[in-house]
C-alpha positions as CSV (number, residue, x, y, z in Angstrom):
1,X,96.0,28.7,152.8
2,X,94.4,30.5,149.9
3,X,91.2,32.4,150.8
4,X,89.0,30.5,148.4
5,X,90.2,27.1,149.7
6,X,89.5,28.2,153.3
7,X,86.0,29.3,152.4
8,X,85.3,26.1,150.6
9,X,86.8,23.5,152.9
10,X,84.8,21.7,155.6
11,X,87.7,19.6,156.9
12,X,89.1,21.0,160.2
13,X,92.1,18.7,159.8
14,X,93.0,20.6,156.6
15,X,92.4,24.0,158.4
16,X,94.5,23.0,161.4
17,X,97.3,21.8,159.1
18,X,97.4,25.2,157.5
19,X,97.8,26.8,161.0
20,X,100.1,24.4,162.7
21,X,103.3,26.4,161.9
22,X,102.0,29.9,162.3
23,X,99.2,29.9,165.0
24,X,100.2,30.9,168.5
25,X,100.0,28.4,171.3
26,X,97.6,30.7,173.1
27,X,95.0,30.5,170.3
28,X,95.4,26.8,169.7
29,X,94.8,26.1,173.4
30,X,91.8,28.3,173.2
31,X,90.5,26.3,170.2
32,X,91.2,23.0,172.0
33,X,89.5,24.2,175.2
34,X,86.4,25.4,173.4
35,X,86.0,22.2,171.4
36,X,86.6,20.0,174.5
37,X,84.0,22.0,176.4
38,X,81.4,21.3,173.8
39,X,81.8,17.6,174.1
40,X,82.7,17.2,177.8
41,X,80.6,19.9,179.4
42,X,77.8,21.3,177.3
43,X,75.7,20.4,175.4
44,X,76.9,16.8,175.8
45,X,78.5,15.9,179.1
46,X,77.7,18.6,181.7
47,X,81.1,18.0,183.4
48,X,81.5,21.1,185.6
49,X,84.5,19.5,187.3
50,X,86.5,19.2,184.0
51,X,85.5,22.7,183.1
52,X,86.4,24.3,186.4
53,X,89.6,22.3,187.2
54,X,91.2,21.8,183.8
55,X,89.7,23.7,180.9
56,X,89.2,27.1,182.6
57,X,92.7,27.1,184.3
58,X,94.3,26.1,181.0
59,X,92.6,29.0,179.2
60,X,93.9,31.3,182.0
61,X,97.4,29.8,181.5
62,X,97.2,30.4,177.8
63,X,96.3,34.0,178.5
64,X,99.1,34.5,180.9
65,X,96.9,34.9,183.9
66,X,98.3,31.9,185.8
67,X,101.6,30.1,185.6
68,X,103.2,26.7,185.5
69,X,102.0,25.7,189.0
70,X,98.4,26.0,187.8
71,X,99.1,24.3,184.5
72,X,100.8,21.4,186.2
73,X,97.9,21.1,188.7
74,X,95.4,21.0,185.9
75,X,97.4,18.2,184.2
76,X,97.5,16.2,187.4
77,X,93.8,16.5,187.8
78,X,93.3,15.4,184.1
79,X,95.3,12.3,184.8
80,X,93.0,11.3,187.7
81,X,89.9,10.7,185.6
82,X,88.6,7.2,185.7
83,X,89.9,5.5,182.6
84,X,88.0,2.2,182.9
85,X,85.6,3.2,180.2
86,X,86.3,4.6,176.7
87,X,84.3,7.7,177.6
88,X,86.6,8.6,180.5
89,X,89.8,7.3,178.9
90,X,89.5,9.5,175.8
91,X,88.3,12.5,177.9
92,X,91.4,12.1,180.1
93,X,93.6,11.8,177.1
94,X,92.3,15.1,175.7
95,X,92.5,17.0,179.0
96,X,96.0,15.7,179.6
97,X,97.1,16.8,176.1
98,X,95.5,20.2,176.4
99,X,97.4,20.9,179.7
100,X,100.8,19.7,178.4
101,X,103.7,22.1,177.8
102,X,104.9,22.6,175.1
103,X,101.5,22.3,173.6
104,X,100.6,20.1,170.5
105,X,97.1,20.3,169.1
106,X,97.3,16.9,167.4
107,X,97.0,14.6,170.5
108,X,94.0,16.7,171.6
109,X,92.4,16.2,168.2
110,X,93.1,12.5,168.1
111,X,91.5,12.1,171.6
112,X,88.4,14.0,170.5
113,X,88.1,11.9,167.3
114,X,88.3,8.7,169.5
115,X,85.9,10.2,172.1
116,X,83.2,11.2,169.6
117,X,83.5,7.9,167.8
118,X,83.2,5.8,171.0
119,X,80.2,7.8,172.0
120,X,78.4,7.5,168.6
121,X,78.1,11.3,168.3
122,X,76.3,12.6,165.2
123,X,78.4,12.1,162.1
124,X,80.2,15.2,161.3
125,X,79.5,17.0,164.6
126,X,83.2,17.2,165.6
127,X,84.1,18.6,162.2
128,X,81.2,21.1,162.3
129,X,82.0,22.3,165.8
130,X,85.7,22.5,165.2
131,X,85.2,24.5,162.0
132,X,83.0,27.0,163.8
133,X,85.6,27.5,166.5
134,X,88.4,27.8,163.9
135,X,86.5,30.5,162.1
136,X,85.8,32.4,165.3
137,X,89.5,32.3,166.3
138,X,91.4,32.3,163.1
139,X,89.4,33.8,160.2
140,X,91.7,36.8,160.3
141,X,94.7,34.5,159.8
142,X,93.1,32.6,157.0
143,X,92.1,35.8,155.2
144,X,95.4,37.6,156.0
145,X,93.6,40.6,157.4
146,X,95.3,43.5,159.2
147,X,94.1,46.5,161.0
148,X,94.6,50.1,159.8
149,X,96.3,52.0,162.6
150,X,93.9,54.9,161.9
151,X,91.0,52.7,163.1
152,X,92.6,52.3,166.5
153,X,91.1,55.2,168.2
154,X,90.9,55.3,172.0
155,X,87.1,54.5,171.7
156,X,87.8,51.5,169.5
157,X,90.6,50.1,171.6
158,X,88.7,50.8,174.9
159,X,85.6,49.0,173.7
160,X,87.6,46.0,172.4
161,X,89.7,45.7,175.6
162,X,86.5,45.8,177.8
163,X,84.9,43.1,175.7
164,X,88.0,41.0,176.1
165,X,88.5,41.4,179.8
166,X,84.8,41.2,180.8
167,X,83.8,38.6,178.1
168,X,81.0,40.9,177.0
169,X,80.9,39.6,173.5
170,X,77.4,40.7,173.0
171,X,78.9,44.2,172.6
172,X,80.7,43.3,169.4
173,X,78.1,45.2,167.3
174,X,79.1,48.3,169.4
175,X,82.7,47.6,168.4
176,X,81.6,47.4,164.8
177,X,79.9,50.8,165.0
178,X,83.0,52.3,166.6
179,X,85.3,50.8,163.9
180,X,83.0,52.1,161.1
181,X,83.0,55.6,162.7
182,X,86.9,55.4,162.7
183,X,86.9,54.6,158.9
184,X,86.9,50.8,158.9
185,X,85.2,49.6,155.7
186,X,86.4,46.0,155.8
187,X,83.3,43.8,155.4
188,X,84.8,40.7,157.0
189,X,85.6,42.6,160.2
190,X,82.3,44.4,160.4
191,X,80.2,41.4,159.5
192,X,81.9,39.2,162.0
193,X,81.2,41.7,164.8
194,X,77.5,41.9,163.8
195,X,76.8,38.3,163.1
196,X,74.7,36.3,165.6
197,X,76.0,33.3,167.4
198,X,78.6,32.5,170.0
199,X,81.7,34.7,170.3
200,X,84.5,33.7,172.7
201,X,87.8,34.9,174.1
202,X,90.2,34.7,171.2
203,X,87.7,36.2,168.8
204,X,89.8,37.1,165.8
205,X,88.5,40.7,165.5
206,X,89.0,41.5,169.2
207,X,92.5,40.0,169.0
208,X,93.3,42.0,165.9
209,X,92.2,45.3,167.5
210,X,93.9,44.7,170.8
211,X,97.1,43.3,169.2
212,X,96.9,39.8,170.7
213,X,98.3,36.8,168.9
């Protein structure tokens, strides 16, 4: 997708289409989990059970921290949600789709569309939330950014890996300072690290620095 089009579009369907052939399963699962968490856990549903038993294990699976046994268990739990109401049925559909292997983003997206429609969520909320998460995870892909090997000092890679492992994303400005000290002058990278708001595992700058796909 051309950079200008990415910057202008507000349609996550369009953004996802541009990623469907190139994005890793890991990052697409991360995107799906973050978006599901917004609607099923907080700020909407507060469903700790779905978070702890399905979404968190699937993020761990995507990251290679657990294996097929845990993925299959998460999928079995997703299938046990009461489906007698639209609320539960579409939630179950999304959670089952997110825990399927091989992974396909489109059944998750369809279930989220159905869920938010059935719950009369604010118009455009799904699109807004999804776009925020797509930018957080995939801006580097959309902008075709790469990292100069000269920036990857031991200080830079150490800070980035610690942020990733400990989920200390509040330290991203520290990473920006270290990158700048190493010669990085890319405004998109530095600004993303310094901007306020939520950053999550899969953040495109941390992935870029640590070599994760």
